[in-house]
C-alpha positions as CSV (number, residue, x, y, z in Angstrom):
1,M,110.8,54.2,136.4
2,V,111.4,51.0,138.2
3,E,114.1,51.3,140.9
4,P,117.3,49.4,140.7
5,T,116.4,47.3,143.7
6,A,113.9,45.3,141.6
7,P,114.0,41.5,141.9
8,G,117.2,40.2,140.3
9,S,119.4,42.9,141.6
10,G,122.7,41.9,142.9
11,D,124.0,41.8,146.4
12,G,126.8,44.3,145.6
13,D,129.4,41.8,144.6
14,R,127.4,39.5,142.4
15,L,124.5,40.1,140.0
16,E,122.2,37.2,139.2
17,L,121.4,37.2,135.5
18,P,117.9,36.3,134.2
19,C,119.3,32.8,133.3
20,G,120.4,32.3,136.9
21,E,124.2,32.6,136.4
22,P,126.0,35.0,138.7
23,V,128.3,37.8,137.3
24,D,130.7,40.1,139.0
25,P,129.7,43.7,138.0
26,H,133.4,44.5,138.0
27,E,133.8,42.2,134.9
28,I,131.6,44.6,132.9
29,D,133.6,47.4,131.2
30,L,132.1,50.6,129.7
31,G,132.7,49.4,126.1
32,M,130.8,46.1,126.6
33,R,127.5,45.7,124.9
34,E,127.1,41.9,125.3
35,Y,128.2,39.4,127.9
36,S,129.0,35.8,126.8
37,C,127.5,33.8,129.6
38,P,128.7,30.4,130.9
39,C,125.0,29.4,130.3
40,G,125.8,29.5,126.6
41,D,123.7,32.6,125.8
42,T,124.7,36.1,125.1
43,H,123.1,38.8,127.3
44,A,122.8,42.5,126.4
45,V,124.8,44.9,128.6
46,V,123.8,48.5,129.1
47,T,125.1,51.1,131.5
48,D,123.9,54.6,132.3
49,V,126.9,56.1,130.6
50,H,125.8,54.6,127.2
51,P,124.1,57.4,125.3
52,P,120.6,56.9,123.9
53,S,122.3,57.3,120.5
54,R,123.3,53.6,121.0
55,F,119.7,52.9,119.9
56,F,118.7,56.0,117.8
57,P,120.2,58.7,115.7
58,E,121.2,61.9,117.5
59,S,118.5,63.8,115.7
60,L,115.8,61.6,117.2
61,V,117.5,61.6,120.6
62,A,117.4,65.4,120.5
63,I,113.6,65.4,119.7
64,L,113.0,62.9,122.5
65,Q,115.0,65.0,125.0
66,E,113.1,68.2,123.9
67,T,109.6,66.7,124.1
68,I,109.8,64.3,127.1
69,D,109.9,65.9,130.5
70,T,111.5,63.8,133.3
71,D,110.5,63.9,136.9
72,D,113.6,62.2,138.4
73,E,117.2,62.8,139.3
74,F,118.3,62.7,135.6
75,E,118.6,66.1,133.8
76,Q,117.0,64.8,130.6
77,F,115.5,61.8,128.9
78,G,118.2,59.2,128.3
79,T,119.3,55.6,128.6
80,P,118.0,55.1,132.1
81,H,114.5,56.0,130.9
82,L,114.8,53.7,127.9
83,M,115.9,50.9,130.1
84,G,113.2,51.7,132.6
85,V,110.6,51.2,129.9
86,V,112.2,47.9,128.9
87,L,112.3,46.8,132.5
88,E,108.6,47.6,132.9
89,E,107.7,45.5,129.9
90,F,110.1,42.6,130.6
91,P,110.6,42.5,134.4
92,E,111.7,38.9,134.4
93,D,114.2,39.4,131.6
94,V,116.1,42.4,132.9
95,V,118.3,42.7,136.0
96,V,119.6,46.0,137.3
97,H,122.7,46.7,139.4
98,D,123.1,50.0,141.4
99,A,126.8,50.7,141.5
100,S,126.5,54.3,142.8
101,D,128.6,53.4,145.8
102,D,131.3,51.6,143.7
103,G,133.8,53.9,142.2
104,A,135.7,51.1,140.6
105,V,133.3,50.3,137.8
106,G,132.9,53.7,135.9
107,Y,129.1,53.5,135.8
108,T,126.2,54.1,138.2
109,L,123.6,51.8,136.8
110,L,124.0,48.5,134.9
111,W,121.3,46.5,133.1
112,M,121.7,43.0,131.8
113,T,119.0,41.3,129.8
114,E,118.0,37.7,128.9
115,F,118.2,38.7,125.2
116,D,121.2,39.7,123.2
117,A,122.1,43.3,122.2
118,R,120.4,43.1,118.8
119,R,117.1,41.9,120.2
120,L,117.3,44.5,123.0
121,H,117.9,47.2,120.3
122,E,114.7,46.0,118.5
123,I,112.7,46.0,121.7
124,V,113.8,49.6,122.6
125,V,112.8,50.8,119.1
126,E,109.5,49.0,119.3
127,L,108.7,50.5,122.7
128,V,109.7,54.1,121.7
129,V,107.5,53.8,118.6
130,E,104.6,52.7,120.8
131,L,105.3,55.7,123.1
132,M,105.3,58.0,120.0
133,E,102.1,56.4,118.7
134,H,100.4,57.0,122.1
135,A,101.6,60.6,122.2
136,I,100.5,61.4,118.7
137,S,97.1,59.9,119.3
138,H,96.4,62.8,121.7
139,A,97.3,65.4,119.1
140,D,94.6,67.8,118.0
141,D,95.9,67.8,114.4
142,D,94.2,64.9,112.5
143,T,96.6,65.4,109.6
144,A,99.6,64.9,111.8
145,V,98.0,61.8,113.3
146,S,97.2,60.4,109.9
147,E,100.6,61.1,108.5
148,F,102.4,59.5,111.5
149,E,100.2,56.4,111.2
150,S,101.0,56.2,107.5
151,Q,104.7,56.4,108.2
152,M,104.5,53.8,110.9
153,L,102.9,51.3,108.5
154,E,106.0,51.6,106.3
155,F,108.4,51.5,109.2
156,D,110.3,48.1,109.6
157,V,111.9,47.9,113.1
158,A,114.2,45.0,112.1
159,E,115.4,46.8,109.0
160,F,115.9,50.0,111.0
161,V,118.0,48.2,113.6
162,E,120.0,46.3,110.9
163,Q,120.8,49.5,109.0
164,Y,121.6,51.5,112.2
165,R,123.8,48.8,113.6
166,R,125.6,48.5,110.3
167,E,126.2,52.3,110.1
168,R,127.3,52.5,113.7
169,E,129.8,49.6,113.3
170,F,128.8,47.9,116.5
171,E,131.5,45.4,116.1
172,S,134.0,48.1,117.2
173,E,134.0,49.5,120.7
174,H,135.0,52.9,119.1
175,D,131.7,53.4,117.1
176,Q,130.4,57.0,116.8
177,P,126.8,58.2,116.9
178,I,125.1,59.2,113.7
């Protein structure tokens, strides 16, 4: 996973967004999923306290957590790992702020992206599907590989995201995982 000191990280008081605009990390609250930027764009906001069920149903999160071993300070696969994959694929479009020494914000890590929350959601799903395809390609069970590939041909990322976001009621900050 890429460390939070990657290019674009803030100086502690300000975080420079991918668009070049500065933002005070204290302006970001835990219920925020998007930031309306003075540049006119909307940037996705993710913190380490956001559960991975922000992007996937709890049942899939449980499978990911059972099957993916982590070799870092986090107890299990979660949002920091998802955002690490996004950061690796889009290093110029994601900035990270390490707030581990700032008890006033309520989170330890903050990611803000060039794209909005919906596009980020699609990217996260696409990248996890790619990881799953890679993992299943190493399986010894040809039937399982064939079945998975067949299911992926029918899987529509945009439709999944639309349906999941509709069921989660992302317009409310009080949505619940499904």
